C-alpha positions in Angstrom: -0.3 0.1 -0.2 2.8 2.1 0.2 4.4 2.0 -2.2 1.1 2.7 -4.3 0.8 5.4 -2.1 4.2 6.7 -3.2 3.7 5.8 -6.6 1.0 8.0 -7.1 2.1 11.0 -4.9 4.9 10.6 -7.5 3.0 10.7 -10.6 1.0 14.1 -9.4 4.2 15.9 -8.0 5.7 15.3 -11.5 2.4 16.0 -13.6 2.9 19.2 -11.8 6.1 20.3 -12.2 5.7 18.8 -16.1 2.5 21.4 -16.3 4.4 24.6 -15.7 7.2 24.4 -18.1 6.7 25.6 -21.6 7.1 23.6 -24.7 9.7 24.0 -26.6 7.3 24.8 -29.6 5.3 27.0 -27.7 9.0 29.9 -27.4 10.3 29.6 -30.7 6.8 30.4 -31.7 7.7 33.3 -29.6 11.0 33.9 -30.9 10.1 34.0 -34.6 6.8 36.4 -33.8 9.3 38.6 -32.7 12.1 38.4 -34.9 9.0 39.1 -37.2 7.9 42.7 -35.2 11.6 43.8 -35.7 11.2 43.0 -39.0 8.6 45.3 -39.5 9.9 47.7 -37.8 12.3 47.7 -39.2 11.1 47.9 -43.1 8.9 50.9 -41.9 12.2 53.3 -41.1 13.7 52.2 -44.4 9.9 53.2 -45.7 10.0 56.4 -44.5 14.0 56.9 -45.6 12.9 56.2 -48.8 10.0 58.2 -48.3 11.8 61.2 -47.4 14.6 60.8 -50.5 11.9 60.5 -53.3 12.6 56.6 -53.2 9.2 55.8 -54.7 10.3 52.0 -56.3 11.8 51.0 -53.2 9.2 52.8 -50.8 6.6 50.5 -52.7 8.7 47.5 -51.8 9.3 48.4 -48.3 5.4 48.3 -48.4 4.9 44.8 -49.8 6.8 43.8 -47.9 5.6 45.4 -44.3 2.4 44.0 -45.5 4.0 40.1 -45.8 5.3 41.0 -42.3 1.9 42.1 -41.2 1.0 38.7 -42.3 2.9 36.6 -41.1 2.5 38.4 -37.8 -1.3 37.6 -37.3 -1.1 34.1 -38.6 1.4 33.3 -35.4 0.0 35.3 -33.1 -3.3 32.9 -34.1 -0.9 29.8 -33.8 0.0 31.3 -29.9 -3.0 32.0 -29.0 -4.0 28.2 -30.2 -1.7 26.7 -28.0 -3.1 29.2 -24.9 -1.0 32.3 -25.0 -2.7 35.3 -24.2 -2.3 38.9 -26.0 1.1 36.8 -28.5 1.9 40.6 -29.8 1.3 42.5 -26.8 3.6 40.1 -25.2 6.3 40.3 -28.0 6.4 43.6 -28.1 7.0 44.2 -24.3 9.8 41.2 -24.5 11.2 43.6 -27.3 10.9 46.8 -25.2 12.2 44.8 -22.2 15.3 42.5 -23.6 15.7 44.8 -27.0 
């Protein structure tokens, strides 16, 4: 009887510990989302620079890249929401602000 009791206690502690750790996929998805947000910000800066210099063709390309980044960000956010992350875009932006 003691063996069964100790087994159940050890199993419940193991399950509780594994439930609190974030899966590797979720961490990788958040990293990808942060990368997409950084690229979007970089593209916006380049767009402003192109518009200031009068480079219309470059600005057009940057605008297309920004749209593609927005699409990637939204898809990543949907995937993270399905994995249980609340407000993934806001969380990623805060992480970028905090850690650079």
